[in-house]
PyMOL commands that place a pseudoatom at each C-alpha (Angstrom):
pseudoatom trace, name=CA, resn=MET, resi=1, chain=A, elem=C, hetatm=0, pos=[30.820, -14.712, -81.512]
pseudoatom trace, name=CA, resn=THR, resi=2, chain=A, elem=C, hetatm=0, pos=[28.207, -15.638, -84.212]
pseudoatom trace, name=CA, resn=GLN, resi=3, chain=A, elem=C, hetatm=0, pos=[25.933, -18.574, -83.705]
pseudoatom trace, name=CA, resn=LEU, resi=4, chain=A, elem=C, hetatm=0, pos=[27.572, -21.903, -84.873]
pseudoatom trace, name=CA, resn=ILE, resi=5, chain=A, elem=C, hetatm=0, pos=[26.397, -24.306, -87.499]
pseudoatom trace, name=CA, resn=SER, resi=6, chain=A, elem=C, hetatm=0, pos=[26.392, -27.823, -86.574]
pseudoatom trace, name=CA, resn=VAL, resi=7, chain=A, elem=C, hetatm=0, pos=[26.455, -30.819, -88.767]
pseudoatom trace, name=CA, resn=TYR, resi=8, chain=A, elem=C, hetatm=0, pos=[25.902, -34.553, -87.430]
pseudoatom trace, name=CA, resn=ILE, resi=9, chain=A, elem=C, hetatm=0, pos=[28.011, -37.278, -88.840]
pseudoatom trace, name=CA, resn=PRO, resi=10, chain=A, elem=C, hetatm=0, pos=[25.789, -40.314, -87.607]
pseudoatom trace, name=CA, resn=ARG, resi=11, chain=A, elem=C, hetatm=0, pos=[28.625, -42.991, -88.324]
pseudoatom trace, name=CA, resn=MET, resi=12, chain=A, elem=C, hetatm=0, pos=[32.594, -42.800, -89.036]
pseudoatom trace, name=CA, resn=LYS, resi=13, chain=A, elem=C, hetatm=0, pos=[35.265, -45.223, -88.265]
pseudoatom trace, name=CA, resn=MET, resi=14, chain=A, elem=C, hetatm=0, pos=[36.928, -44.943, -84.809]
pseudoatom trace, name=CA, resn=CYS, resi=15, chain=A, elem=C, hetatm=0, pos=[40.193, -44.338, -86.159]
pseudoatom trace, name=CA, resn=TYR, resi=16, chain=A, elem=C, hetatm=0, pos=[39.467, -40.642, -87.490]
pseudoatom trace, name=CA, resn=ASP, resi=17, chain=A, elem=C, hetatm=0, pos=[40.317, -38.369, -84.735]
pseudoatom trace, name=CA, resn=GLU, resi=18, chain=A, elem=C, hetatm=0, pos=[39.943, -34.299, -84.298]
pseudoatom trace, name=CA, resn=THR, resi=19, chain=A, elem=C, hetatm=0, pos=[42.699, -33.633, -86.678]
pseudoatom trace, name=CA, resn=ILE, resi=20, chain=A, elem=C, hetatm=0, pos=[41.996, -35.953, -89.276]
pseudoatom trace, name=CA, resn=VAL, resi=21, chain=A, elem=C, hetatm=0, pos=[38.333, -35.008, -89.532]
pseudoatom trace, name=CA, resn=SER, resi=22, chain=A, elem=C, hetatm=0, pos=[39.320, -31.499, -89.680]
pseudoatom trace, name=CA, resn=ILE, resi=23, chain=A, elem=C, hetatm=0, pos=[41.704, -31.825, -92.486]
pseudoatom trace, name=CA, resn=LEU, resi=24, chain=A, elem=C, hetatm=0, pos=[39.213, -33.839, -94.536]
pseudoatom trace, name=CA, resn=LEU, resi=25, chain=A, elem=C, hetatm=0, pos=[36.165, -31.328, -93.741]
pseudoatom trace, name=CA, resn=ARG, resi=26, chain=A, elem=C, hetatm=0, pos=[38.468, -28.393, -95.063]
pseudoatom trace, name=CA, resn=LYS, resi=27, chain=A, elem=C, hetatm=0, pos=[37.420, -29.664, -98.385]
pseudoatom trace, name=CA, resn=LEU, resi=28, chain=A, elem=C, hetatm=0, pos=[33.909, -27.919, -97.520]
pseudoatom trace, name=CA, resn=GLY, resi=29, chain=A, elem=C, hetatm=0, pos=[35.479, -24.395, -97.383]
pseudoatom trace, name=CA, resn=ALA, resi=30, chain=A, elem=C, hetatm=0, pos=[34.164, -23.467, -93.851]
pseudoatom trace, name=CA, resn=SER, resi=31, chain=A, elem=C, hetatm=0, pos=[36.105, -22.839, -90.858]
pseudoatom trace, name=CA, resn=ILE, resi=32, chain=A, elem=C, hetatm=0, pos=[35.678, -25.710, -88.209]
pseudoatom trace, name=CA, resn=TYR, resi=33, chain=A, elem=C, hetatm=0, pos=[34.973, -24.246, -84.717]
pseudoatom trace, name=CA, resn=ARG, resi=34, chain=A, elem=C, hetatm=0, pos=[35.226, -27.826, -82.832]
pseudoatom trace, name=CA, resn=ILE, resi=35, chain=A, elem=C, hetatm=0, pos=[34.365, -31.318, -83.134]
pseudoatom trace, name=CA, resn=ASP, resi=36, chain=A, elem=C, hetatm=0, pos=[32.699, -33.348, -80.534]
pseudoatom trace, name=CA, resn=PHE, resi=37, chain=A, elem=C, hetatm=0, pos=[32.680, -37.258, -80.842]
pseudoatom trace, name=CA, resn=LEU, resi=38, chain=A, elem=C, hetatm=0, pos=[30.157, -39.586, -79.324]
pseudoatom trace, name=CA, resn=GLU, resi=39, chain=A, elem=C, hetatm=0, pos=[30.286, -43.476, -79.001]
pseudoatom trace, name=CA, resn=ILE, resi=40, chain=A, elem=C, hetatm=0, pos=[27.258, -45.170, -80.618]
pseudoatom trace, name=CA, resn=GLY, resi=41, chain=A, elem=C, hetatm=0, pos=[27.455, -48.725, -79.041]
pseudoatom trace, name=CA, resn=ASN, resi=42, chain=A, elem=C, hetatm=0, pos=[29.783, -50.231, -81.637]
pseudoatom trace, name=CA, resn=PRO, resi=43, chain=A, elem=C, hetatm=0, pos=[33.393, -50.432, -80.861]
pseudoatom trace, name=CA, resn=LEU, resi=44, chain=A, elem=C, hetatm=0, pos=[34.391, -50.040, -84.599]
pseudoatom trace, name=CA, resn=PHE, resi=45, chain=A, elem=C, hetatm=0, pos=[32.329, -46.713, -85.123]
pseudoatom trace, name=CA, resn=LYS, resi=46, chain=A, elem=C, hetatm=0, pos=[31.430, -43.417, -83.512]
pseudoatom trace, name=CA, resn=SER, resi=47, chain=A, elem=C, hetatm=0, pos=[29.542, -40.462, -84.462]
pseudoatom trace, name=CA, resn=ALA, resi=48, chain=A, elem=C, hetatm=0, pos=[30.556, -36.677, -84.457]
pseudoatom trace, name=CA, resn=PHE, resi=49, chain=A, elem=C, hetatm=0, pos=[29.173, -33.237, -84.361]
pseudoatom trace, name=CA, resn=VAL, resi=50, chain=A, elem=C, hetatm=0, pos=[30.944, -30.744, -86.283]
pseudoatom trace, name=CA, resn=HIS, resi=51, chain=A, elem=C, hetatm=0, pos=[30.489, -26.993, -85.702]
pseudoatom trace, name=CA, resn=PHE, resi=52, chain=A, elem=C, hetatm=0, pos=[31.321, -24.705, -88.123]
pseudoatom trace, name=CA, resn=GLU, resi=53, chain=A, elem=C, hetatm=0, pos=[32.074, -20.984, -87.612]
pseudoatom trace, name=CA, resn=ASN, resi=54, chain=A, elem=C, hetatm=0, pos=[30.176, -19.888, -90.923]
pseudoatom trace, name=CA, resn=MET, resi=55, chain=A, elem=C, hetatm=0, pos=[28.128, -21.421, -93.653]
pseudoatom trace, name=CA, resn=ASN, resi=56, chain=A, elem=C, hetatm=0, pos=[29.965, -19.834, -96.488]
pseudoatom trace, name=CA, resn=THR, resi=57, chain=A, elem=C, hetatm=0, pos=[29.464, -22.921, -98.958]
pseudoatom trace, name=CA, resn=GLU, resi=58, chain=A, elem=C, hetatm=0, pos=[26.582, -24.130, -100.687]
pseudoatom trace, name=CA, resn=ILE, resi=59, chain=A, elem=C, hetatm=0, pos=[26.759, -27.535, -99.375]
pseudoatom trace, name=CA, resn=LEU, resi=60, chain=A, elem=C, hetatm=0, pos=[26.590, -26.435, -95.719]
pseudoatom trace, name=CA, resn=GLU, resi=61, chain=A, elem=C, hetatm=0, pos=[23.760, -24.168, -96.914]
pseudoatom trace, name=CA, resn=ASN, resi=62, chain=A, elem=C, hetatm=0, pos=[21.780, -26.902, -98.249]
pseudoatom trace, name=CA, resn=ILE, resi=63, chain=A, elem=C, hetatm=0, pos=[22.376, -29.136, -95.249]
pseudoatom trace, name=CA, resn=ILE, resi=64, chain=A, elem=C, hetatm=0, pos=[21.118, -26.408, -92.774]
pseudoatom trace, name=CA, resn=VAL, resi=65, chain=A, elem=C, hetatm=0, pos=[18.734, -24.434, -94.469]
pseudoatom trace, name=CA, resn=TYR, resi=66, chain=A, elem=C, hetatm=0, pos=[16.809, -27.187, -96.708]
pseudoatom trace, name=CA, resn=ASN, resi=67, chain=A, elem=C, hetatm=0, pos=[17.638, -29.936, -94.254]
pseudoatom trace, name=CA, resn=GLU, resi=68, chain=A, elem=C, hetatm=0, pos=[19.231, -32.021, -97.030]
pseudoatom trace, name=CA, resn=SER, resi=69, chain=A, elem=C, hetatm=0, pos=[21.724, -34.850, -96.467]
pseudoatom trace, name=CA, resn=TYR, resi=70, chain=A, elem=C, hetatm=0, pos=[24.993, -34.806, -98.100]
pseudoatom trace, name=CA, resn=LYS, resi=71, chain=A, elem=C, hetatm=0, pos=[27.376, -37.877, -98.950]
pseudoatom trace, name=CA, resn=PHE, resi=72, chain=A, elem=C, hetatm=0, pos=[30.809, -36.542, -98.143]
pseudoatom trace, name=CA, resn=TYR, resi=73, chain=A, elem=C, hetatm=0, pos=[33.461, -38.837, -99.493]
pseudoatom trace, name=CA, resn=VAL, resi=74, chain=A, elem=C, hetatm=0, pos=[36.571, -39.714, -97.437]
pseudoatom trace, name=CA, resn=THR, resi=75, chain=A, elem=C, hetatm=0, pos=[37.880, -42.206, -99.744]
pseudoatom trace, name=CA, resn=ASP, resi=76, chain=A, elem=C, hetatm=0, pos=[36.632, -43.699, -103.164]
pseudoatom trace, name=CA, resn=LYS, resi=77, chain=A, elem=C, hetatm=0, pos=[34.707, -46.172, -101.341]
pseudoatom trace, name=CA, resn=GLU, resi=78, chain=A, elem=C, hetatm=0, pos=[34.189, -44.518, -98.090]
pseudoatom trace, name=CA, resn=TYR, resi=79, chain=A, elem=C, hetatm=0, pos=[31.779, -41.574, -97.225]
pseudoatom trace, name=CA, resn=TRP, resi=80, chain=A, elem=C, hetatm=0, pos=[30.078, -39.576, -94.247]
pseudoatom trace, name=CA, resn=MET, resi=81, chain=A, elem=C, hetatm=0, pos=[26.545, -38.924, -94.262]
pseudoatom trace, name=CA, resn=LEU, resi=82, chain=A, elem=C, hetatm=0, pos=[26.355, -35.055, -93.214]
pseudoatom trace, name=CA, resn=LEU, resi=83, chain=A, elem=C, hetatm=0, pos=[23.173, -34.113, -91.873]
pseudoatom trace, name=CA, resn=LYS, resi=84, chain=A, elem=C, hetatm=0, pos=[21.623, -31.029, -90.006]
pseudoatom trace, name=CA, resn=ALA, resi=85, chain=A, elem=C, hetatm=0, pos=[22.319, -31.393, -86.226]
pseudoatom trace, name=CA, resn=LYS, resi=86, chain=A, elem=C, hetatm=0, pos=[19.210, -31.193, -84.302]
pseudoatom trace, name=CA, resn=LYS, resi=87, chain=A, elem=C, hetatm=0, pos=[19.226, -29.093, -80.977]
pseudoatom trace, name=CA, resn=GLN, resi=88, chain=A, elem=C, hetatm=0, pos=[18.286, -32.000, -78.721]
pseudoatom trace, name=CA, resn=ASN, resi=89, chain=A, elem=C, hetatm=0, pos=[21.393, -33.989, -80.150]
pseudoatom trace, name=CA, resn=ILE, resi=90, chain=A, elem=C, hetatm=0, pos=[23.653, -30.912, -79.615]
pseudoatom trace, name=CA, resn=ILE, resi=91, chain=A, elem=C, hetatm=0, pos=[22.123, -30.615, -75.835]
pseudoatom trace, name=CA, resn=LYS, resi=92, chain=A, elem=C, hetatm=0, pos=[23.051, -34.265, -75.355]
pseudoatom trace, name=CA, resn=ASN, resi=93, chain=A, elem=C, hetatm=0, pos=[26.293, -33.898, -76.579]
pseudoatom trace, name=CA, resn=LYS, resi=94, chain=A, elem=C, hetatm=0, pos=[26.917, -31.033, -74.297]
pseudoatom trace, name=CA, resn=LYS, resi=95, chain=A, elem=C, hetatm=0, pos=[25.616, -33.240, -71.469]
pseudoatom trace, name=CA, resn=PHE, resi=96, chain=A, elem=C, hetatm=0, pos=[28.260, -35.681, -72.542]
pseudoatom trace, name=CA, resn=GLU, resi=97, chain=A, elem=C, hetatm=0, pos=[30.859, -33.174, -72.455]
pseudoatom trace, name=CA, resn=LEU, resi=98, chain=A, elem=C, hetatm=0, pos=[29.855, -31.879, -68.971]
pseudoatom trace, name=CA, resn=GLU, resi=99, chain=A, elem=C, hetatm=0, pos=[29.774, -35.634, -67.677]
pseudoatom trace, name=CA, resn=GLN, resi=100, chain=A, elem=C, hetatm=0, pos=[33.354, -36.296, -69.186]
pseudoatom trace, name=CA, resn=LYS, resi=101, chain=A, elem=C, hetatm=0, pos=[34.701, -33.164, -67.487]
pseudoatom trace, name=CA, resn=VAL, resi=102, chain=A, elem=C, hetatm=0, pos=[32.895, -34.119, -64.203]
pseudoatom trace, name=CA, resn=GLU, resi=103, chain=A, elem=C, hetatm=0, pos=[34.610, -37.818, -64.477]
pseudoatom trace, name=CA, resn=ASN, resi=104, chain=A, elem=C, hetatm=0, pos=[38.130, -36.260, -65.362]
pseudoatom trace, name=CA, resn=GLN, resi=105, chain=A, elem=C, hetatm=0, pos=[37.785, -33.621, -62.117]
pseudoatom trace, name=CA, resn=MET, resi=106, chain=A, elem=C, hetatm=0, pos=[36.725, -36.653, -59.958]
pseudoatom trace, name=CA, resn=GLU, resi=107, chain=A, elem=C, hetatm=0, pos=[39.803, -38.633, -61.051]
pseudoatom trace, name=CA, resn=ARG, resi=108, chain=A, elem=C, hetatm=0, pos=[41.969, -35.457, -60.513]
pseudoatom trace, name=CA, resn=ILE, resi=109, chain=A, elem=C, hetatm=0, pos=[40.395, -35.104, -56.926]
pseudoatom trace, name=CA, resn=ILE, resi=110, chain=A, elem=C, hetatm=0, pos=[41.249, -38.689, -56.080]
pseudoatom trace, name=CA, resn=GLN, resi=111, chain=A, elem=C, hetatm=0, pos=[44.761, -38.019, -57.228]
pseudoatom trace, name=CA, resn=ILE, resi=112, chain=A, elem=C, hetatm=0, pos=[45.249, -34.953, -55.116]
pseudoatom trace, name=CA, resn=GLU, resi=113, chain=A, elem=C, hetatm=0, pos=[43.752, -36.689, -52.040]
pseudoatom trace, name=CA, resn=ASN, resi=114, chain=A, elem=C, hetatm=0, pos=[46.083, -39.741, -52.540]
pseudoatom trace, name=CA, resn=ASN, resi=115, chain=A, elem=C, hetatm=0, pos=[48.919, -37.064, -52.518]
pseudoatom trace, name=CA, resn=PHE, resi=116, chain=A, elem=C, hetatm=0, pos=[47.855, -35.384, -49.820]
pseudoatom trace, name=CA, resn=SER, resi=117, chain=A, elem=C, hetatm=0, pos=[47.641, -38.436, -48.050]
pseudoatom trace, name=CA, resn=LEU, resi=118, chain=A, elem=C, hetatm=0, pos=[51.176, -39.388, -48.988]
pseudoatom trace, name=CA, resn=TYR, resi=119, chain=A, elem=C, hetatm=0, pos=[52.287, -35.758, -47.753]
pseudoatom trace, name=CA, resn=LEU, resi=120, chain=A, elem=C, hetatm=0, pos=[50.615, -36.338, -44.348]
pseudoatom trace, name=CA, resn=GLU, resi=121, chain=A, elem=C, hetatm=0, pos=[52.421, -39.543, -43.841]
pseudoatom trace, name=CA, resn=LYS, resi=122, chain=A, elem=C, hetatm=0, pos=[55.981, -37.960, -44.823]
pseudoatom trace, name=CA, resn=GLN, resi=123, chain=A, elem=C, hetatm=0, pos=[54.991, -35.014, -42.382]
pseudoatom trace, name=CA, resn=GLN, resi=124, chain=A, elem=C, hetatm=0, pos=[54.132, -37.329, -39.542]
pseudoatom trace, name=CA, resn=CYS, resi=125, chain=A, elem=C, hetatm=0, pos=[57.498, -39.290, -40.068]
pseudoatom trace, name=CA, resn=LEU, resi=126, chain=A, elem=C, hetatm=0, pos=[59.363, -35.980, -40.157]
pseudoatom trace, name=CA, resn=GLU, resi=127, chain=A, elem=C, hetatm=0, pos=[57.706, -34.849, -37.093]
pseudoatom trace, name=CA, resn=ASP, resi=128, chain=A, elem=C, hetatm=0, pos=[58.644, -38.244, -35.484]
pseudoatom trace, name=CA, resn=LYS, resi=129, chain=A, elem=C, hetatm=0, pos=[62.288, -37.808, -36.385]
pseudoatom trace, name=CA, resn=ILE, resi=130, chain=A, elem=C, hetatm=0, pos=[62.254, -34.163, -34.915]
pseudoatom trace, name=CA, resn=ASN, resi=131, chain=A, elem=C, hetatm=0, pos=[60.671, -35.299, -31.745]
pseudoatom trace, name=CA, resn=ASN, resi=132, chain=A, elem=C, hetatm=0, pos=[63.384, -37.967, -31.528]
pseudoatom trace, name=CA, resn=TYR, resi=133, chain=A, elem=C, hetatm=0, pos=[66.184, -35.672, -32.249]
pseudoatom trace, name=CA, resn=CYS, resi=134, chain=A, elem=C, hetatm=0, pos=[64.761, -33.415, -29.566]
pseudoatom trace, name=CA, resn=GLU, resi=135, chain=A, elem=C, hetatm=0, pos=[64.668, -36.205, -27.059]
pseudoatom trace, name=CA, resn=ASN, resi=136, chain=A, elem=C, hetatm=0, pos=[68.283, -37.202, -27.812]
pseudoatom trace, name=CA, resn=LEU, resi=137, chain=A, elem=C, hetatm=0, pos=[69.380, -33.411, -27.776]
pseudoatom trace, name=CA, resn=LYS, resi=138, chain=A, elem=C, hetatm=0, pos=[67.793, -33.142, -24.185]
pseudoatom trace, name=CA, resn=PHE, resi=139, chain=A, elem=C, hetatm=0, pos=[69.430, -36.355, -23.239]
pseudoatom trace, name=CA, resn=ASN, resi=140, chain=A, elem=C, hetatm=0, pos=[72.984, -34.994, -24.419]
pseudoatom trace, name=CA, resn=VAL, resi=141, chain=A, elem=C, hetatm=0, pos=[72.438, -31.659, -22.566]
pseudoatom trace, name=CA, resn=ASN, resi=142, chain=A, elem=C, hetatm=0, pos=[71.465, -33.386, -19.409]
pseudoatom trace, name=CA, resn=ILE, resi=143, chain=A, elem=C, hetatm=0, pos=[74.636, -35.533, -19.599]
pseudoatom trace, name=CA, resn=ILE, resi=144, chain=A, elem=C, hetatm=0, pos=[76.717, -32.468, -20.420]
pseudoatom trace, name=CA, resn=GLU, resi=145, chain=A, elem=C, hetatm=0, pos=[75.251, -30.602, -17.362]
pseudoatom trace, name=CA, resn=ASP, resi=146, chain=A, elem=C, hetatm=0, pos=[75.980, -33.654, -15.088]
pseudoatom trace, name=CA, resn=TYR, resi=147, chain=A, elem=C, hetatm=0, pos=[79.367, -33.850, -16.371]
pseudoatom trace, name=CA, resn=LEU, resi=148, chain=A, elem=C, hetatm=0, pos=[80.142, -30.068, -15.825]
pseudoatom trace, name=CA, resn=SER, resi=149, chain=A, elem=C, hetatm=0, pos=[78.739, -29.985, -12.229]
pseudoatom trace, name=CA, resn=GLY, resi=150, chain=A, elem=C, hetatm=0, pos=[80.701, -33.258, -11.507]
pseudoatom trace, name=CA, resn=ASP, resi=151, chain=A, elem=C, hetatm=0, pos=[77.582, -35.269, -10.858]
pseudoatom trace, name=CA, resn=SER, resi=152, chain=A, elem=C, hetatm=0, pos=[78.326, -37.666, -13.743]
pseudoatom trace, name=CA, resn=GLU, resi=153, chain=A, elem=C, hetatm=0, pos=[80.025, -40.987, -12.823]
pseudoatom trace, name=CA, resn=MET, resi=154, chain=A, elem=C, hetatm=0, pos=[81.164, -41.708, -16.358]
pseudoatom trace, name=CA, resn=ASP, resi=155, chain=A, elem=C, hetatm=0, pos=[84.110, -40.025, -18.053]
pseudoatom trace, name=CA, resn=VAL, resi=156, chain=A, elem=C, hetatm=0, pos=[84.484, -38.535, -21.461]
pseudoatom trace, name=CA, resn=GLU, resi=157, chain=A, elem=C, hetatm=0, pos=[85.532, -41.832, -23.021]
pseudoatom trace, name=CA, resn=GLU, resi=158, chain=A, elem=C, hetatm=0, pos=[82.482, -43.801, -21.628]
pseudoatom trace, name=CA, resn=LEU, resi=159, chain=A, elem=C, hetatm=0, pos=[80.379, -40.920, -22.696]
pseudoatom trace, name=CA, resn=SER, resi=160, chain=A, elem=C, hetatm=0, pos=[81.462, -41.173, -26.319]
pseudoatom trace, name=CA, resn=LEU, resi=161, chain=A, elem=C, hetatm=0, pos=[80.335, -44.703, -26.566]
pseudoatom trace, name=CA, resn=GLU, resi=162, chain=A, elem=C, hetatm=0, pos=[76.727, -43.738, -26.178]
pseudoatom trace, name=CA, resn=GLU, resi=163, chain=A, elem=C, hetatm=0, pos=[76.236, -43.554, -29.897]
pseudoatom trace, name=CA, resn=ASP, resi=164, chain=A, elem=C, hetatm=0, pos=[72.706, -44.529, -30.014]
pseudoatom trace, name=CA, resn=LYS, resi=165, chain=A, elem=C, hetatm=0, pos=[71.864, -41.480, -28.066]
pseudoatom trace, name=CA, resn=TYR, resi=166, chain=A, elem=C, hetatm=0, pos=[73.959, -39.188, -30.501]
pseudoatom trace, name=CA, resn=TYR, resi=167, chain=A, elem=C, hetatm=0, pos=[76.380, -38.268, -27.946]
pseudoatom trace, name=CA, resn=PRO, resi=168, chain=A, elem=C, hetatm=0, pos=[78.345, -35.211, -29.515]
pseudoatom trace, name=CA, resn=PHE, resi=169, chain=A, elem=C, hetatm=0, pos=[81.806, -36.040, -28.183]
pseudoatom trace, name=CA, resn=LYS, resi=170, chain=A, elem=C, hetatm=0, pos=[84.447, -38.346, -29.697]
pseudoatom trace, name=CA, resn=ASN, resi=171, chain=A, elem=C, hetatm=0, pos=[87.027, -37.930, -27.028]
pseudoatom trace, name=CA, resn=LYS, resi=172, chain=A, elem=C, hetatm=0, pos=[88.566, -35.688, -24.282]
pseudoatom trace, name=CA, resn=GLU, resi=173, chain=A, elem=C, hetatm=0, pos=[90.229, -33.163, -26.805]
pseudoatom trace, name=CA, resn=HIS, resi=174, chain=A, elem=C, hetatm=0, pos=[86.744, -32.788, -28.528]
pseudoatom trace, name=CA, resn=MET, resi=175, chain=A, elem=C, hetatm=0, pos=[84.904, -32.133, -25.109]
pseudoatom trace, name=CA, resn=ALA, resi=176, chain=A, elem=C, hetatm=0, pos=[87.679, -29.763, -24.202]
pseudoatom trace, name=CA, resn=GLU, resi=177, chain=A, elem=C, hetatm=0, pos=[87.092, -27.779, -27.414]
pseudoatom trace, name=CA, resn=PHE, resi=178, chain=A, elem=C, hetatm=0, pos=[83.517, -27.745, -27.056]
pseudoatom trace, name=CA, resn=GLU, resi=179, chain=A, elem=C, hetatm=0, pos=[84.074, -26.543, -23.583]
pseudoatom trace, name=CA, resn=LYS, resi=180, chain=A, elem=C, hetatm=0, pos=[86.171, -23.819, -24.438]
pseudoatom trace, name=CA, resn=LYS, resi=181, chain=A, elem=C, hetatm=0, pos=[84.067, -22.669, -27.422]
pseudoatom trace, name=CA, resn=TRP, resi=182, chain=A, elem=C, hetatm=0, pos=[80.794, -22.745, -25.882]
pseudoatom trace, name=CA, resn=ILE, resi=183, chain=A, elem=C, hetatm=0, pos=[80.679, -22.873, -22.057]
pseudoatom trace, name=CA, resn=GLY, resi=184, chain=A, elem=C, hetatm=0, pos=[82.897, -19.676, -22.019]
pseudoatom trace, name=CA, resn=GLU, resi=185, chain=A, elem=C, hetatm=0, pos=[80.022, -17.989, -23.870]
pseudoatom trace, name=CA, resn=LEU, resi=186, chain=A, elem=C, hetatm=0, pos=[77.339, -19.102, -21.541]
pseudoatom trace, name=CA, resn=VAL, resi=187, chain=A, elem=C, hetatm=0, pos=[78.975, -18.382, -18.406]
for i in range(1, 187): cmd.bond("trace and resi %d" % i, "trace and resi %d" % (i + 1))
show_as sticks, trace
zoom trace
């Protein structure tokens, strides 16, 4: 890529964004590479660095080569002063860009950390539920083993009332169906 030609606009209204500035500066006849905006301490105005890919117009040549200023009329009553950008100003602008990128990345990191914390909380909740289901399953297996070995003092109807322990049998027929299907395979 060829070296960019940079022009400094010390003051423009805040309402002008990159698209509008690009459209307006097309009148100069040069290709715009990018536009960097800077705050200047006034909430109504900002400044801009406009980086051109080429210097194929007399106006840009006069600004860059001969260090002349140029009044670029935006409207009949409003103009932007176009000046040659000094290297230190461009460096300051790069520093501003980097600071902005770092700030954006920090915000993203905080968002990721918050999302990860929520994920860990959900994971802990799921682990607690799984542990609870495992305990209930062990309890139910012990009840079934006691029932099948004849050690249980409860009958199937009483066992089915243990809903808080997620007992799997609804009635005697349900228990018989389970015995036929699964116990036969275990023996």
